[in-house]
N, C-alpha and C positions, 0 to 999 in steps of 0.2 A: 691510891691513885686515882684521878679523876678519869671518868670515860668521856669527858665532854670533847666535841669535835667542832672545828671551824671549817665551813665550806665556803670557799671563795670561788665564784663563777665570774669571769672578767670577759666581756663582750667587746668586739672590735668591729667597726663597719665604716665603710666609705660608700656613698651612693653611686649608683650607675650615672655617668655623665660628669662626675666631680673633676676638676681639673688635675693634671697630672701632677703640677708642683704642691697641691694639696696632699695628696697621696705621700709624695716624697718627704715633705716637711713632717707630716705626721709619722712616717716610718722613722724618720731620723730623731725626732724629739720624744717619741713615745713607743711606739712598737718594738724597736731595737732595743733601747736601754731598758724596756721592761723585762723582756726575757733574759737580757744578760744579768739583771739583778736577780731574777729567779736561778739562773744558772750558778750564782755565787754562793747561793744557800741551799744545799741539796736536801735539807729537810722540809723545804717549803714545797708545798703541792696545791696546785691550781687548776681548775678547769678553765679552758680557753674555747671561746667561740669566736670564729672569723667570719663574717659574710662572704658570700661567693664574689662580689666584685672585688672586694679587697684580696681575696685568695689569689684570684686570676691576675691582679696586678703585681702582688709578690712574686708569683711563680714566673712572670716575665721579666720583671725588674730585678729582683733579689731572691733568686733561687736557694742562696745559701742559708737564707733564714728558715727555709723549710728543714734544712739540715739540723739547725739548732733545735726545732720543734722535736723533730724526729729523735734526737738526742735525749732532750728532756723527757720525752714520753718512754724511751727505753729504760730511763732511770726511774721510772714510776712518778715523777714529779708533775706530769701534765695528763689530763684527760681532755680529749678534743670533743667539742659539743656540736651537735647538728643544728639544724634550723631550715627555714626556707632558704634557698639558694641565693636568690636575689633580694632577700630580706623584705618579703611582702607582710603587710598586715594580713595574717591568715584569714581572719573572719571576713575580710573585703574581698576576697577572690573565691573563684567557684571551686568546689570540692575536689575536681580531677586536678585543677592546677595546685592546689593545696598539696596533693600526694606527690605530684612530680617535683615540686620545689623541695620538698622534705626528703625524697629518694634523691635527688640529684646531688644534694650536699653530702648526704650519707655515702654515696657511691664514690664522691670526690676525695672525701676524708679517708675513705677506706683504701682507694687506689694510692693516695700519697702519703699516708700516715700508718696504714697497715691495720688499723683497728677500725670497726665500723660503729659509730656513735650511738648510745642508748638514750642520750637526752637531746633536748632540743631547745634553743633560745626562741622565745616569742617576742618578735619586733614590737618594741616600745611597751613590752609586757602587757598587750592588749588581749585580753580574755573574755571569751564569752561561753556560756555553759555548753553549747553544742561541739565544742572544740575536741574532747577526747575521742568522739567517734571518727575524726579526721586524723588525729595524731596516732591513735594506736595502729591502725590498719599500715601506716607508713613506717612502723618500726620504733616509734618514740615511746619510751617506759616512763620518762620523767621530764618535767619542765620547772622552771623557777619563775615565780610570780612574787608581787609585792605583798607585804604584811597588809598593806592597804586593802587588797583583795579580801583578804580573810576578815579583817575588821569590818568590812562592809556586810559580811555575812553573820556577823554577831560573835566572833571569835574574840577572845581576850589575847593580849600580848603574851602572856605568860604560857599560852597555849601553842605558841608558834616556835617551839624548839624541837621539832621533829617534822615528819612528813605525813601527808594525808593522800587520800586517793579521790579522785573525781572521776566520775562515770557519766556516759551519755550513750542511750541506746544499747547497754551491755557491753560497750567498750571502755575500758578503764585506763587512767594514766596518773601516776605519782605526781604530786605537786609539792614543791619544797618552798616555804615562806622564805622571802628575802627581807632582812630588817632594814627599815627606813633609818634607824639610828647609826647602823654601821655605815649606811651609804653616805651620811652627812659628816659623819665623824672622820672618814678616810677621804682624801688626805688633808682635810681642811682644818683640822685640831691637832693638838700635839699628840703623839703617838701614845703617850701615858693615858689619856682619856679613852681610847679604843680599848686598852689593855684592861683599864678599870671596869669599862661596860662588859667585856668578855668575862673578867673575874667575877663578877656581879652574877652574870648568866650561869656561870658554872657552879656557883653556890645554891642557886635555885633550882639548876637543871642539871645535876651531876652526869645524868646518863643521855643528856639531849645534845643538841647541836645549835649552833648559831650559823645563818647563811646569809651571804651578801651576793646578790647579783647585779653587776653595774658596769659602766662604760671603762673601758681602757683609756679612752680619750681623756678622762680626768686626771690620769697620771702623766700628763705631758702635753696634750694638744690644747686644753682649756687654758685661757689667759692666766699666766703666772704659774701654772703647775708644772711646767718644765724644770724652772729655777727650783720651786719648792721640792719637787720629787726627787731630782736628780743633782743639782748643783747644792741644795742645802741638804740633801740626803734623807728625805722624809722615808722614802720607799725603803731604802737600806736600813734604816732605823726601825721601821715596822717589821720587816722581816727578822731581823736580830732580835727584837724584842719577843717576837712569836717563838723563836728558837730557844731564848733565855727562860721562857716560861712553859717550856715542854712538858714539864711534869705534872701540870694541871690542864694542858690544852694540847691538841694534837690537830694537824691540818689533814682534813680527808677529801678525797675526791668524791663528788656527788653520788657517782653510781656505787661506789663502795659503802658508802654512809647510809644510803637507801637499802642495800643489801643486808647491812650489819644490825639494822633496827628494824623493829615491827612498825606497821603504819599505825598512826594515832587514830585512824578512823576515816570516816568519810566526810569530804569537804565539798558541799555545793556552793560554789562561789558564784557571786553576781556578776554581770558584765562590768569590767572594770579595766583601768589601766593605772599607772602612778598617778598620784594625786595632782600634780601639775598640769598633766595632760588632760586630766577631768575638768580642769578650769579653762584651759585654752580652748577646747573645743566648744565652748558656751558662746551664743551669741554676744556681742560686745556689752550691751546694756545688762543682760543677765550675768555676765562675767563680772562686771563691776559691782553688782549687788551681791554676788556670791562671795567675792573677795572680800567684801565688807563684813559679810556674815562670819567668815572665816576669823577674821580680826577680832570681831566681837566675841566670838567663843573660844579665842586662843587659850584661855586659862582653863577651859572645860574639856579635858582630856579624855572624859567620859562620854563627851558628846560629839567631839570632832568627827569620829568615825562615820557618824551618820550623816554629816553634813557632805554630802556627794555632790558632785558636779555633773556633766554630761557624759556621753560615751563618745567613742573615737569617731562612730559615724555621723555625729553632730558636725564634723567639718564638710561632710558631703552637703548639708543644708546650708552652713554658714558661708562656704565658698562655692559660688556657682561654678568656678574654674575646676575647683577639685572634683566637683560632681560630674563636670563634663569629661574630665580625664578618667574618672572611675568608669562611666557608662561607655566611653570608648573602649577601655580596656575590656569591659565584659562582652561588648558586640565582638570585639576582635577575638576574644577567647572562644566564642561560639563558633565563629568562622573557622579559625584555625582547627578546633576540634573536629569539624566536619570534613576536614581534609583526610582524617583517617579513614574516611568511608570511600575515598577516592582511589580506585586501582591506577596503579602508575608503575614507571621503571624505577631503576635504583637511583637516577638523576632526581626523579621526581621525589622519592623517599628523602634524598639529602635536601631538598628544598623545603619540604615539610619539617624537617629537623631544624633547618634554620629558621623558620616561621614560628616555630615552638619556642624557640631559644629567645628570639626577639619579644614574644608574648610575655615570657616569664621575666625578661629584663624590664619590660614596660610595667610590670607590677612592683617594681621597687618602691617602698614607702613614701621617701621622703618628700616626693615632689606633691603627694596627695593632702599634705596637712601643713599646719603653722604653728610653730610655738618658738621657743627658743632654738629648739633643734630643727624642726620641720621645714622643709624647702619649698614650700608652695610659692615662697617670694622670691626664690632663685630662678631666674629664667633659663639659665643653662641645664638645670635639673629637670624642668619641666619639659624643655625641648628635648632632652635625651630620652626621656621616657616616652614622651608623645612621638618622637622619630622612630623609636623602636615599634611601638605599636602601629604607626603609619606603614612601615615597612612590611610589618607581619601581615597586616591588612591587606596591602598591595598584592602580595604573594597569594594570599588566600584567594582574592578576587580574581587574579589572573588564571589561577588554576581552574576556579569554578567556572569562569566565562568560557575558559578553551579556546580563546582567540585572542589576537595581538591588540586589536582595537576594538573598545566597546565604550557604551554610554548607558547609565542606569540611574533612574531615580525612583525613590521610594518615600513614602508618607507615613510616619509613625512616630511615635512618643520617644526619641532618641534619648533625653536625658531624664526620662521617669519623673517629669514635674507635672504630668497631667495635661500638658499642651503638646500639639504634634508639630514635628519638624518635617523639613524635606531634606533628604539626604541623597547627594548626588555624586556619582562615582564613575570614574572612567580610568583608562591606563594612565593618564595624566594627572588627575587630581581627585581629591575627594572633599566636598565642600556640605557643610551643615547650614541650611537656611532655617532662620528663626522667625516665623511670622508673628509669634507673640512679643517679640523684642524689636519692632520697628521694621519688620521685613529684611533683617540683616544676615550676614554670614557671620557664625559664631566660630567656625574652625576651617580652616582652608589648608588642605595637605598639597605640597608640590611634590609629587610622587617621584618625577624623573630625578629630582635633587634630593628626595627625602628631606624635606624641609617644612616644618610647620610655619606658615607664613604669618599668621597672626599672634598667637602664643603670648597674649599680652595679660594684664591683670588690672582689674578695677580697684581704683583707689578708694579705700573705706576707712572708716573709723576704727582704730583699734584701741584697746584699753590702755596699752603702755604709751600712747601718744602724749597722754597727761604728763608723762615723766620727762618730756623732751625740754623743758625749759632749764637753760643754765647746766646742762650736761657737761661733765669733764671729758675731755678728749685723752687724758693722761692714762696710762697703765695704772691700776691699783698697786700700791706698796705691798700688800701681800696678797696671795691667791684666795680667792673665795669661791664658794660654790656657784656654778654658773647662774643658779636662781637669785643670787643676790647682788650681781653686778649691775651697775647702772652707768655704763660708759658710751659716749657717742664716738663714731669714727670720724665725725668732722662736726666744725661748730655750726650753730643756729640751725640745727636740723628742721627746726618746727616751721621754718619760713617755707618748706616744701610741703606742708600738710595741706593738700588740696582734694577733695573728695568729689568723685564721679557721679553723675546722675544715671548712668548707664553702663552696661557691661562694654568692654572694649572690643567691639565687634567691627565689622567692615561693612560699608556701603549703606551707612546710617543717613537718612534725609536731615539735613539741618536747615530751618528756617528761622532766622533771627533779624533783628533790627538792623538797619543799614548803618547805624553808628558803631556797630561793632567791628573790631580788628583783629588780628591773630594775637595781640596782647591779651585778649579776653579768654584764650583757650587755656591756658595753665591753670589760672585760678578758678577755672569752672563759672565764668560769668558771660557765657553766650546767651543764657535764658532763651534756649531754643525751644520751638514749639513742641510739647511733649508728646501730643498724639502722632505727629509725623515723625519725630525721632525715635520715640520708644512704645508707640501704641501697638495695638493688636491689629496686625494687618489681615484682610481676607485673603486667601488663595484663589486666583480666579482662574488660574489654567498651570498645568504641569505637563511637561514632555520629559524626554530622557536627558536634555541638556538646557532646559529653559524652565524658569518659575516666573509667574506673573502674579503681582500682590497689588492690593489697593486699600486705601484707609480715607476716612473723611472724618472732619468734625464740623462745627458750626461756621468756621472761617475757611477751611480749605479741603479740597479733595485732591488726593494724590494717587498715581499708579506707578508702579516699579517693576520692570522686567530685567531679570538676571540671565544672561545667555552666556553658556559656556562652550568653548571651543578648543580643540587640540591644535598645537602648532608643532613644526618640526623640533623645536627646542624647549617646549614646554605647553603652557595652556593660557588662555586667556578668559577674562569675564568682561562682558559688556553691561553696564548699568545703564538702563534707559530711564529716566524720570519724566513724568509731566505733573504739572502743579496747576490747579484751578482755584481761583479765589471765590468763594461762597458769600462771603460778608459784603456788605455795603461799602463803598468808598474804594479809594486807590490806597495800595499799600506799597511803600517803598522798602524793600527788604534785600537781604543777602541769602541766597539759595546755596547750599553746599551738600556736596556728597563726601562724606568722611570715609577714609580707609585707615587701617592700622597694619603696619609692618614691624616686625622685631626681628631684627638680625643680631641682637644679643650683646654685641661689644661695642659700645659707643665710643670708646677711645682707641680702638684699634684702627690703624691706618688703612687696613684692607676691607673696611666696611664703612660706606659712605654714601651721601647723596651726590647725585651729578645733575648739574644744571647748566646749560649754555657752556658745556666744556670745562666746567670748574668743579672740584671736588670739595664737598662741605661735610663736616662731622655728623655723625648721627645724632649725638646730643647738643642740638642745634635748633633754634627757634627763629623763624623769620617768615616774611611774606615774599613768595617769589612770583614773577610775572607768570600768568597762566600759559597754559599750553601743554608741556611735557616735563615731567621730572622722573628720574630713574633713582632707585634704591639698591645699591650694590653690595654684595657680600663676596669677595673674592675666596675667602677661605672655603665656604660651602659650594661656591661655584654656583651662585644663584644672584639674579637680579630681578627687580620688579620696576616695570614701566608703567607710569600713570599718564594717560593722554586725556584731558578734558577740553574737547572743542569749543572754543568760544567762551572759556572762562577767563576770568581777569586775573585771578591770583591762585596760587596754592598757599595755604596758611599750614605752617609746619610747627610742631611743638612736641618735644619729648614727654613721655609717660613715666613719672617718676614716683616711686612709693618710698616710704620710710618704714623700715621694720626692724624688729629686733632680731639677734643673732647671737651665736655662741661668743662672737667677738664684740659685740655691743650693737648699738643702734647705727643703722647704716641707710644711705641712700641709694636705690637701685633703678637702674633704667629698665623699664618694662615696654620699650617700643617706642615708635613715633605716631602720632596720629597727623593725617595729612588731609586736609579739606580742600577740595576745589571749589572755588567760589564764583557764582555769577550774581552781580548785582541786578536786581529785577524790580520794575514797577509793575504791578498788576491791579486792573480794577475789577470789579464785579463781573463775573463770567469769563474773563481773560484767562487764557492757558499758556504756561510756558513749558518748553522741553529742554532737557539738557541730558549730556551723555558723559560717562565716564568709562574709559577703557583701562583695565587692569590687567597686564599680561607678565606672566612670570616666565623667565628665560633661564636656561641653564648655560653657564658660561663654560666655554670649551678650553 
């Protein structure tokens, strides 16, 4: 009788901030029917990992599900697996936060299911060589990574039917290789193909095992898989086939499989993730070349393991928005950790615990990257993570300042790009001024309402944009792996492909020709002066609530002052601009001050523009008479009032991206750009002055 074992580790996750209906649909179509199928097959044994946000949702909404898990666990069918509670990319967060994330989930699982986990799931299977020294002290004995990680270190596929040990600074952890072939066979090929693959492995490695760690969502959430797995019975057939072949294969829980077999030795793995992730993180041009290279060598299985893409950290340089969010998280982590040094009463301890939880929520990985799964392009996921960090930071600042009202300004390299920013904070706001990007505000937190007001995304070229022509909007006839689908959620998505010149910041100075209109905004055809809009501004003065900047080129000199103030219901920013013509002759121009506001839900009736007593939808483009306009979000109880004295118009246009997701290619609203416009004629030496007042108000 063969001693061959199959290890199945199934991972379930929903990100912080995802919609309740998404949780509910995934529960009904996947999470519940999956464990019901396991219950019907008593000899099927599976390791399950659930992320903290999903567990907390299930506990609130379907506590009976926990009873099912406990019953399966008592029957020896289930091993619960740990990980970072809020599903962070562990290598991207500080060591102290790694430890707390891991321990929190272990504590939660022990409390609710009676057993403390010995294994951990790595979010997106992102591995770096220093991880063992963070995992082992948190009680993690094993993790599952992809065969891709091993192949990149020079291992052969035939060596991946057992477990190895990885060590860092004397701390060791067992690593189990997950086989890519199994991931792609289940559930997208006939069950017989998976059984044949396992039979071949048994013949070659009679005393070994085959492991697969993969997402539960491919068993019911991915397009077509609910029908495939449950209506057509693929999962039932798979479990039955494993039972029918139990004389030569047995299902083992990972902890017992590791305990029953000796280690195959040391494996010093390189920095890696799954193959697709290592392509997604590359800059677009490099990604295109890499993809072509992979196709060229597709028949060279001996060479493919050495054609490796980038690393997860590449997302931080590929997307400025991801990097800014990441550096915000690091700064908040430092502030929150300092709170432990503050003596306080019991109430203060409770507030500190709240701040730590918010910090950990703000480390949920999805909003930090973009691929088919990553949620950087999803504004609600970015907003949820940013809001958690903003609230944690506000708590930390309030405790550190020790007073109800305060204002503070610091100059330092906030986003670690080698250029200094100015960070202004008060009880009402947190604002990041970027002198190197046109003297704009890159981030603006409304602390009273806990709303990130800008939270937009630059429209940029993505590799998959080339696939958009003639996409089908129909559901595929059969389920395919998420990496093979090419479906659009609406027709003619290519018409929305417009690419921005600048990051989507606020208070950008726009100087363009008089012939330009609001119709030139969406297609990015204003052709605004680059030095004034996005150039390097010189900081001329800083106080606790004011920043003054200036810039000049051969045609223009400009100065900009951003003044912050608190109000009874929020805060305001006054942007004063002066523009002087240096070149010869008279110029007839439009001068604009651009702001960006994102209230997330363009089709919701409780989010809208308000002008002259009329409500106008967020996904709206127009030229309004100048003066005043409001942007209102009744759901978050926040509003922004824009007042531009003497302006002729407000030009308004939605910012919309086209991105790929699990459900196909989709158009997403990333906020609205609003430009206050003054038509101006300036001759040599003449100066123009204008003002834009931006006021954030909490609705009662």
